[in-house]
C-alpha positions as CSV (number, residue, x, y, z in Angstrom):
1,M,215.1,101.7,196.5
2,T,212.4,104.3,197.0
3,E,209.6,104.9,194.5
4,S,211.2,108.2,193.5
5,E,214.5,106.4,192.7
6,M,212.6,103.8,190.6
7,F,210.7,106.5,188.8
8,R,213.7,108.8,188.0
9,P,215.2,106.8,185.0
10,A,211.8,106.6,183.3
11,F,211.1,110.3,184.0
12,D,214.5,111.5,182.7
13,G,214.7,109.2,179.7
14,S,211.1,109.6,178.5
15,P,210.9,110.9,174.9
16,I,207.8,112.8,176.0
17,G,208.1,116.0,178.0
18,M,207.3,115.4,181.7
19,V,206.8,118.0,184.4
20,V,206.1,117.8,188.1
21,L,204.0,120.9,189.1
22,G,203.5,122.3,192.6
23,P,200.0,123.5,193.8
24,D,200.9,127.0,192.5
25,G,202.0,125.8,189.1
26,A,205.7,126.0,189.9
27,L,207.9,123.6,187.9
28,L,209.3,121.4,190.6
29,D,211.0,119.0,188.2
30,V,211.2,118.7,184.4
31,N,212.9,116.2,182.1
32,G,215.1,116.8,179.1
33,A,212.4,116.3,176.5
34,F,210.3,119.1,178.0
35,A,213.4,121.4,178.2
36,R,214.0,120.8,174.5
37,I,210.3,121.6,173.7
38,V,210.7,125.1,175.2
39,G,214.3,125.6,174.4
40,R,215.7,126.0,177.9
41,T,217.8,124.0,180.3
42,V,216.4,121.7,183.0
43,A,218.1,123.8,185.7
44,A,216.8,127.1,184.4
45,L,213.2,125.7,184.2
46,R,213.1,124.9,187.9
47,T,212.8,128.7,188.5
48,Y,209.6,129.0,186.3
49,R,205.9,128.6,186.9
50,L,204.0,126.9,184.1
51,R,202.0,130.1,183.4
52,D,205.3,131.9,182.7
53,L,205.7,129.5,179.7
54,T,202.1,129.5,178.5
55,H,200.6,131.6,175.8
56,P,198.5,134.3,177.4
57,D,195.4,133.3,175.5
58,D,195.6,129.8,176.9
59,I,196.2,130.6,180.6
60,P,192.6,131.3,181.7
61,R,191.3,128.0,180.2
62,D,194.2,125.9,181.7
63,E,193.8,127.4,185.2
64,E,190.0,126.7,185.0
65,L,190.8,123.1,184.2
66,R,193.2,122.8,187.1
67,W,190.5,124.2,189.4
68,Q,188.1,121.5,188.2
69,L,190.9,119.0,188.8
70,D,191.4,120.2,192.4
71,S,187.6,120.2,193.1
72,G,187.3,116.6,191.9
73,E,185.1,117.4,188.9
74,L,187.8,116.0,186.6
75,P,190.1,112.9,187.2
76,Y,192.5,114.5,184.8
77,F,192.4,116.9,181.9
78,Q,194.0,117.1,178.4
79,A,194.3,120.3,176.5
80,Q,196.1,121.7,173.5
81,T,198.3,124.4,175.0
82,R,200.7,126.8,173.3
83,L,204.0,127.1,175.2
84,I,206.5,129.9,174.4
85,H,209.8,128.7,173.1
86,R,212.9,130.6,174.2
87,S,213.0,132.1,170.6
88,G,209.6,133.6,171.1
89,D,207.8,131.2,168.8
90,A,204.6,129.4,170.0
91,V,204.9,125.6,170.3
92,W,201.7,123.7,170.1
93,T,201.6,120.9,172.7
94,R,199.1,118.2,173.9
95,M,199.3,118.5,177.7
96,T,197.8,115.8,179.9
97,V,197.7,116.7,183.6
98,S,196.9,114.3,186.5
99,P,196.9,114.9,190.2
100,V,199.5,112.9,192.2
101,T,200.4,112.7,195.9
102,S,204.0,112.7,196.9
103,E,205.6,110.5,199.5
104,D,205.3,113.4,202.0
105,G,201.6,113.6,201.3
106,V,201.7,116.9,199.4
107,Q,199.3,117.3,196.4
108,R,201.2,117.8,193.1
109,Y,200.5,117.5,189.4
110,L,202.2,115.3,186.8
111,A,202.0,116.7,183.2
112,H,202.8,114.7,180.1
113,V,203.7,117.2,177.3
114,E,203.9,116.2,173.6
115,D,205.0,118.6,170.8
116,I,202.3,118.6,168.2
117,T,203.4,121.7,166.3
118,E,203.9,119.8,163.0
119,I,200.5,118.1,163.4
120,R,198.8,121.5,164.1
121,R,200.6,123.0,161.1
122,A,199.4,120.2,158.8
123,K,195.9,120.6,160.2
124,D,195.9,124.3,159.8
125,L,197.1,123.9,156.3
126,L,194.3,121.5,155.5
127,E,191.8,123.8,157.1
128,R,193.2,126.8,155.2
129,R,192.9,124.9,151.9
130,A,189.4,124.0,152.8
131,L,188.4,127.6,153.7
132,Y,190.7,129.9,151.6
133,D,191.5,130.4,147.9
134,H,195.0,129.1,147.2
135,L,195.8,131.8,144.6
136,T,194.8,134.9,146.4
137,G,194.6,133.9,150.0
138,L,191.0,135.2,150.2
139,A,188.1,133.3,151.8
140,N,186.6,130.7,149.5
141,R,182.9,130.0,149.0
142,T,182.6,127.8,152.1
143,L,184.0,130.4,154.5
144,L,182.2,133.2,152.7
145,L,178.8,131.5,153.3
146,D,179.7,130.8,156.9
147,R,180.6,134.5,157.6
148,L,177.6,135.7,155.6
149,E,175.3,133.6,157.8
150,A,176.9,135.0,160.9
151,A,176.5,138.5,159.5
152,L,172.8,137.9,158.8
153,E,172.3,136.5,162.3
154,A,174.0,139.6,163.9
155,R,171.8,141.8,161.7
156,R,168.7,140.7,163.8
157,T,170.0,143.0,166.6
158,D,171.5,145.7,164.5
159,A,169.7,148.7,163.0
160,H,171.9,148.5,160.0
161,T,171.9,145.9,157.3
162,V,174.2,143.6,155.4
163,A,175.3,144.2,151.8
164,C,176.6,141.5,149.5
165,V,178.7,142.7,146.6
166,F,179.4,140.4,143.6
167,L,182.2,141.4,141.3
168,D,183.2,139.9,137.9
169,V,186.4,141.0,136.1
170,D,185.5,142.4,132.6
171,H,187.1,140.8,129.6
172,F,189.3,138.6,131.8
173,K,189.2,135.7,129.3
174,V,190.8,138.0,126.7
175,V,193.8,138.6,129.0
176,N,194.0,135.0,130.1
177,D,193.8,133.6,126.6
178,S,196.0,136.1,124.9
179,L,198.7,136.7,127.6
180,G,198.6,133.3,129.2
181,H,197.3,131.8,132.5
182,E,200.3,133.1,134.5
183,A,199.4,136.6,133.5
184,G,195.8,136.0,134.3
185,D,196.7,134.7,137.7
186,T,198.9,137.8,138.3
187,L,196.0,140.1,137.4
188,L,193.6,138.2,139.8
189,Q,196.1,138.5,142.6
190,E,196.5,142.3,142.0
191,I,192.7,142.8,141.9
192,A,192.3,140.8,145.1
193,R,194.9,143.0,146.8
194,R,193.1,146.1,145.7
195,I,189.8,144.9,146.9
196,K,191.3,143.9,150.2
197,G,192.9,147.3,150.6
198,A,189.6,149.1,150.0
199,V,187.3,147.3,152.5
200,R,186.9,148.0,156.2
201,P,188.7,145.7,158.8
202,G,185.6,143.7,159.6
203,D,184.4,143.1,156.1
204,T,185.0,139.8,154.3
205,V,186.5,139.5,150.8
206,A,186.2,136.1,149.0
207,R,187.1,134.7,145.6
208,L,184.6,132.1,144.3
209,G,186.8,130.9,141.5
210,G,187.7,132.2,138.0
211,D,187.4,135.9,137.9
212,E,184.6,136.2,140.5
213,F,185.0,138.0,143.8
214,V,182.5,138.7,146.6
215,V,182.6,141.3,149.4
216,I,180.4,141.2,152.6
217,L,179.7,144.7,153.9
218,E,178.5,144.2,157.5
219,S,176.5,146.8,159.4
220,I,176.1,149.1,156.4
221,P,173.6,151.9,157.1
222,T,172.0,152.4,153.7
223,Q,172.1,151.4,150.0
224,E,173.6,154.8,149.3
225,A,176.5,154.1,151.7
226,A,177.1,150.8,149.9
227,E,177.1,152.5,146.5
228,A,179.5,155.2,147.7
229,F,181.9,152.4,148.8
230,L,181.6,150.8,145.4
231,T,182.5,154.0,143.7
232,V,185.7,154.2,145.6
233,L,186.4,150.4,145.0
234,A,185.9,150.7,141.3
235,A,188.3,153.6,141.1
236,D,190.9,151.6,143.0
237,I,190.5,148.6,140.7
238,Q,190.7,150.7,137.5
239,V,194.3,152.0,138.2
240,P,196.4,150.8,135.2
241,F,198.5,147.7,135.9
242,T,201.3,146.2,133.8
243,V,201.2,142.4,133.4
244,S,203.6,140.5,131.1
245,G,204.7,143.8,129.6
246,H,201.2,144.9,128.7
247,E,199.3,147.7,130.4
248,V,195.9,146.6,131.5
249,V,193.2,148.8,132.9
250,P,191.0,146.4,134.9
251,T,187.3,147.0,135.3
252,V,184.6,145.1,137.0
253,S,180.9,144.5,136.6
254,V,179.3,144.7,140.1
255,G,176.1,143.4,141.5
256,L,174.8,144.8,144.9
257,A,172.2,143.1,147.0
258,L,170.9,144.2,150.4
259,A,169.7,141.7,153.0
260,E,165.9,141.3,153.3
261,P,164.2,140.0,156.4
262,E,164.8,136.3,156.9
263,I,166.9,135.9,153.8
264,S,169.5,133.1,153.7
265,A,173.1,133.5,152.8
266,E,172.7,131.5,149.7
267,S,169.8,133.6,148.5
268,L,171.6,136.9,149.2
269,L,174.6,135.7,147.3
270,R,172.4,134.6,144.4
271,N,170.7,138.0,144.3
272,A,174.1,139.7,144.1
273,D,175.1,137.4,141.3
274,T,171.9,138.1,139.4
275,A,172.6,141.9,139.7
276,M,176.2,141.4,138.5
277,Y,174.9,139.5,135.4
278,A,172.6,142.5,134.7
279,A,175.6,144.8,135.0
280,K,177.5,142.8,132.3
281,Q,174.4,142.7,130.1
282,R,174.1,146.5,130.3
283,G,177.6,147.4,129.2
284,R,180.0,146.2,131.9
285,A,182.2,148.4,134.2
286,R,179.1,149.4,136.2
287,V,177.0,148.6,139.3
288,E,173.5,147.2,139.3
289,V,171.4,146.8,142.4
290,F,169.2,143.7,142.7
291,T,165.5,144.0,142.2
292,T,162.7,141.5,141.8
293,E,162.5,142.3,138.1
294,L,166.1,141.1,137.8
295,R,165.1,137.8,139.5
296,S,162.3,137.3,136.9
297,H,164.8,137.9,134.1
298,A,167.2,135.4,135.6
299,L,164.5,132.8,135.8
300,N,163.6,133.5,132.2
301,K,167.3,133.0,131.2
302,L,167.3,129.6,133.0
303,S,164.2,128.6,131.1
304,I,165.8,129.6,127.7
305,E,168.9,127.6,128.6
306,A,166.8,124.5,129.3
307,E,164.9,125.0,126.0
308,L,168.2,125.4,124.2
309,R,169.4,122.0,125.5
310,T,166.2,120.5,124.2
311,A,166.6,122.3,120.8
312,I,170.0,120.9,120.3
313,R,168.9,117.4,121.2
314,E,165.6,117.5,119.3
315,G,166.9,119.1,116.1
316,E,165.1,122.5,116.4
317,L,168.3,124.3,115.2
318,V,168.6,125.0,111.5
319,V,171.2,126.7,109.3
320,H,170.6,129.5,106.8
321,Y,173.0,130.8,104.3
322,Q,173.8,134.5,103.5
323,P,175.7,135.3,100.2
324,I,179.1,136.9,99.9
325,V,179.4,138.7,96.6
326,R,181.7,140.6,94.3
327,L,180.9,144.3,94.8
328,D,181.2,145.2,91.2
329,T,178.8,142.5,89.8
330,A,176.9,141.3,92.9
331,E,177.9,137.8,91.8
332,V,177.8,135.2,94.6
333,V,181.2,133.8,95.4
334,A,180.5,132.2,98.9
335,Y,178.0,131.7,101.6
336,E,178.2,132.1,105.3
337,A,176.4,129.5,107.4
338,L,174.3,131.1,110.1
339,V,172.4,129.2,112.8
340,R,168.7,129.8,113.6
341,W,166.5,128.4,116.2
342,N,163.1,127.1,115.0
343,H,161.4,127.5,118.3
344,P,158.2,125.5,118.6
345,N,156.3,128.5,120.2
346,R,158.2,131.6,119.3
347,G,159.0,130.9,115.7
348,L,162.3,131.5,114.0
349,L,164.8,133.1,116.4
350,L,168.0,134.8,115.3
351,P,171.3,134.3,117.1
352,D,171.1,137.6,119.0
353,E,168.3,136.0,121.0
354,F,170.1,132.9,122.2
355,I,173.9,132.8,121.4
356,E,175.0,134.7,124.6
357,I,173.1,132.3,126.8
358,C,174.5,129.4,124.7
359,E,178.0,130.7,125.4
360,E,177.4,131.0,129.1
361,A,175.8,127.6,129.4
362,N,178.8,126.1,127.5
363,L,176.4,124.8,124.8
364,V,178.2,126.6,122.1
365,V,180.6,123.7,121.6
366,P,177.9,121.2,120.5
367,L,176.0,124.0,118.6
368,G,179.2,124.9,116.8
369,A,179.9,121.3,115.8
370,F,176.3,121.1,114.5
371,V,176.8,124.1,112.2
372,I,180.1,122.8,110.9
373,T,178.6,119.5,110.1
374,E,175.5,121.1,108.4
375,A,177.8,123.3,106.3
376,C,179.8,120.3,105.1
377,E,176.6,118.4,104.3
378,F,175.3,121.4,102.4
379,I,178.4,121.4,100.2
380,A,178.2,117.6,99.6
381,A,174.5,117.8,98.8
382,H,174.8,120.5,96.2
383,P,177.5,119.6,93.6
384,E,176.0,122.3,91.3
385,Y,177.4,124.9,93.8
386,T,181.2,125.3,93.4
387,G,181.9,128.0,96.0
388,R,182.8,128.0,99.6
389,V,180.9,128.0,102.9
390,F,182.2,129.9,105.9
391,V,181.3,129.1,109.6
392,N,181.6,131.3,112.6
393,V,183.7,129.7,115.4
394,S,183.5,130.6,119.1
395,T,186.7,131.0,121.2
396,R,185.3,128.2,123.4
397,Q,185.5,125.8,120.5
398,I,189.3,126.4,120.1
399,G,191.8,124.3,122.1
400,S,190.1,122.3,124.9
401,A,187.1,121.5,122.7
402,D,189.5,120.1,119.9
403,L,188.1,122.0,117.0
404,T,190.4,120.2,114.6
405,R,188.9,116.9,115.5
406,V,185.4,118.2,115.0
407,V,186.2,119.6,111.5
408,T,188.1,116.4,110.5
409,A,185.1,114.3,111.5
410,A,182.8,116.5,109.4
411,L,185.1,116.4,106.4
412,D,185.5,112.6,106.6
413,A,181.7,112.0,107.0
414,T,180.9,114.1,103.9
415,G,184.0,113.6,101.7
416,I,184.2,117.2,100.7
417,D,187.5,119.0,99.8
418,P,188.8,120.9,102.9
419,S,189.4,124.0,100.7
420,R,185.6,124.3,100.4
421,L,185.2,125.1,104.1
422,G,186.5,128.3,105.9
423,L,186.3,129.3,109.5
424,E,185.7,132.8,110.9
425,I,187.4,133.5,114.2
426,T,187.4,136.7,116.3
427,E,190.6,138.4,117.1
428,S,190.5,137.2,120.7
429,G,190.2,133.7,119.4
430,M,193.2,134.1,117.2
431,L,195.3,135.4,120.1
432,I,194.6,132.6,122.6
433,A,197.9,131.7,124.0
434,T,197.4,128.1,125.2
435,Q,199.3,125.3,123.6
436,A,196.1,123.4,122.9
437,A,194.7,126.5,121.1
438,R,197.8,127.0,119.0
439,S,197.8,123.3,118.1
440,D,194.2,123.6,117.0
441,L,194.8,126.6,114.7
442,D,197.9,125.0,113.2
443,G,196.0,121.7,112.8
444,L,193.2,123.5,110.9
445,T,195.6,125.2,108.6
446,A,197.3,121.9,107.9
447,L,194.0,120.4,106.9
448,G,193.7,123.2,104.2
449,I,191.1,125.2,106.1
450,D,191.3,129.0,105.6
451,L,191.1,131.0,108.8
452,I,189.4,134.4,108.6
453,I,189.5,137.1,111.2
454,D,185.9,138.0,111.9
455,D,184.9,141.6,113.0
456,F,188.4,142.9,112.3
457,G,189.2,146.1,114.2
458,T,186.9,145.6,117.2
459,G,189.6,143.8,119.3
460,Y,192.4,145.4,121.3
461,S,195.2,143.9,119.2
462,A,193.9,143.7,115.6
463,L,197.3,143.8,113.9
464,S,198.8,141.2,116.2
465,S,196.0,138.8,115.3
466,V,197.0,139.1,111.7
467,L,200.8,139.0,112.0
468,L,201.0,136.2,114.6
469,N,198.6,133.7,113.1
470,P,198.0,131.7,109.9
471,V,195.4,134.1,108.7
472,S,194.0,133.9,105.1
473,G,191.6,136.8,105.1
474,I,190.0,139.7,107.0
475,K,186.4,140.7,107.5
476,L,186.0,144.4,108.4
477,A,183.5,144.9,111.2
478,R,180.1,146.3,110.5
479,E,180.8,149.2,112.8
480,F,183.1,150.7,110.2
481,T,180.7,150.2,107.3
482,L,178.2,152.3,109.1
483,R,180.7,155.2,109.1
484,L,181.5,155.0,105.4
485,G,181.3,158.5,103.7
486,D,182.0,160.4,106.9
487,R,185.1,161.9,105.2
488,G,187.0,161.2,108.5
489,T,188.0,158.3,110.6
490,G,185.5,155.8,109.1
491,D,186.7,156.3,105.6
492,R,190.4,156.3,106.6
493,I,190.1,153.0,108.5
494,S,188.2,151.4,105.6
495,T,190.8,152.5,103.0
496,T,193.7,151.4,105.3
497,V,192.3,147.9,106.0
498,A,191.5,147.3,102.3
499,T,195.1,148.3,101.4
500,L,196.4,146.1,104.2
501,T,194.6,143.0,102.9
502,R,196.1,143.5,99.4
503,S,199.6,144.2,100.7
504,L,199.5,141.0,102.7
505,H,198.1,139.0,99.8
506,M,194.9,138.3,101.7
507,S,191.4,138.6,100.7
508,G,189.1,141.1,102.4
509,V,185.4,141.5,102.7
510,I,183.4,144.4,104.1
511,E,180.4,143.4,106.0
512,G,177.1,145.1,106.7
513,V,176.6,146.7,103.3
514,E,173.0,147.8,103.2
515,S,172.8,150.6,100.6
516,E,174.1,151.3,97.1
517,A,175.9,154.3,98.6
518,Q,177.9,152.1,101.0
519,R,178.6,149.7,98.1
520,S,180.0,152.5,95.9
521,I,182.2,153.9,98.7
522,A,183.5,150.5,99.6
523,R,184.6,149.9,96.0
524,Q,186.3,153.3,95.9
525,H,188.2,152.3,99.0
526,G,189.5,149.2,97.3
527,W,187.1,146.5,98.6
528,Q,186.3,143.7,96.1
529,L,184.0,141.5,98.3
530,G,181.0,142.4,100.4
531,Q,178.2,141.0,102.4
532,G,175.0,142.6,103.8
533,F,171.3,143.0,103.4
534,L,171.8,144.8,100.1
535,F,172.7,141.5,98.6
536,G,170.3,139.3,100.5
537,H,169.4,138.0,103.9
538,A,170.3,134.5,105.2
539,R,167.9,131.9,103.8
540,P,167.4,128.1,104.0
541,A,169.3,126.0,101.5
542,D,166.2,125.1,99.5
543,E,165.5,128.8,98.8
544,L,169.0,129.5,97.3
545,D,169.7,129.8,93.6
546,L,172.8,127.6,93.5
547,G,172.8,127.1,89.7
548,G,174.5,130.4,88.9
549,P,178.3,131.1,88.9
550,A,180.2,130.6,92.1
551,L,183.9,131.4,92.1
552,M,186.4,129.5,94.0
553,A,189.2,131.1,95.9
554,G,191.7,130.8,93.1
555,T,189.6,133.1,91.0
556,H,190.6,136.0,93.3
557,D,193.7,137.3,95.0
558,G,193.6,135.0,98.0
559,P,190.8,133.0,99.7
560,V,187.3,134.2,99.9
561,P,186.2,135.1,103.4
562,S,182.7,135.7,104.6
563,A,181.0,138.4,106.6
564,G,178.6,138.1,109.5
């Protein structure tokens, strides 16, 4: 038996594709496994050359490797080569090619061919998950930074520059919380599609997570050119879009940063992020360009955040109490608990100076728990006061932060009647659609806690927040109080909301009353309760006159809400 005859059964029966190649790459012999890999018959394949079955992009590399094999530079070579199946699909293979000499002394090649398509697909999927956002298909942070570094490197030989654009969707949390996470995801996918459709072919679009997107504009000639592109992009994004049956007009706050000499990718991205934050601070739906002044402001913000963490830990926060009164007699019927920061160097700071940073740093949850506990301790420490205390609640405290547990713990620690405590929640907080949030609101109501809509009329779905939730009272936003007496929209809204509270058997309070004229008009419109500087600023507990009359909710038509 010749060597060929001995070799034939192993060749034909091998589960791995095997090919004998001539010096010119002709397929002299193939086995059934190889024929199945490329979807052809053994007989038909004997008329092909290997390059006829190889993906065009892989031919130059494979021929170079065979040349190195012929020259003796390599004893064999192995490469991942794409072969073309009869269907036209590319099949990934691992091909190992070795030189062999036939019985007649002619140089040939023996190739072992394994189908690794599924392995490659799994690898590509893992790589894609590592480099791309699963929701939108855009680049993720890792791939973004890689491409940004490449763009900055290419800039060294380019007269143009690189622009980094940081976009944040305005009021995305309202959509996500009120319409649900599925609606939020749909909105993000649509915005991603619109951004992708607006950029040039060579530009990179990425999603960093949440509602943040980044665009790399390579080889951009000037700042003005970048700003012109952003004008078009903003217009594309703002086209109305229907999600879950609601029409939404998306807007974005945009930060633009241009590459400086020797800047790193991380630094350029951070600069664009800083500019975006400034756009949000200055009204949203706008573009801000990064400057060194913005960097200084960002560093100051970080400093305040660090000090806030210390303030919460070291007890620098205090609670003051502002009265809620009957408009006819100015008799105090409740107090609103308002947090202050007793800063060791800057003195007493009002919430406007730190609450926003507190929200962004996710410190509002421990801060909110502190105010609730302080309010309960205030009630327990002053039995001579028989009224209620109301506390503002952030949307971040509802649901995942388990507000019901926090309130229950404060009630248990102080032993006060739950009816003595009320919580003010904004319209967006009332409309949060998650199951955890709904359970929180229902749990608070079951405890006997009254829920009050704070700043009523400033949200986009005010009546829904009343009709769909266990609401006990309404507080009219200060913006409407400022328009009292205009004999127009301001007066009509005030009268309508006062009538609404009575028809729904709720109590209502008008906030921001600062003059006797406003007090008089509010009474004419039907308001019974008010709050504002006319009746007193927020003061520490030891400065309050708690010995006078304080009416409980039952004294009025419904519970007594507070005002901010």
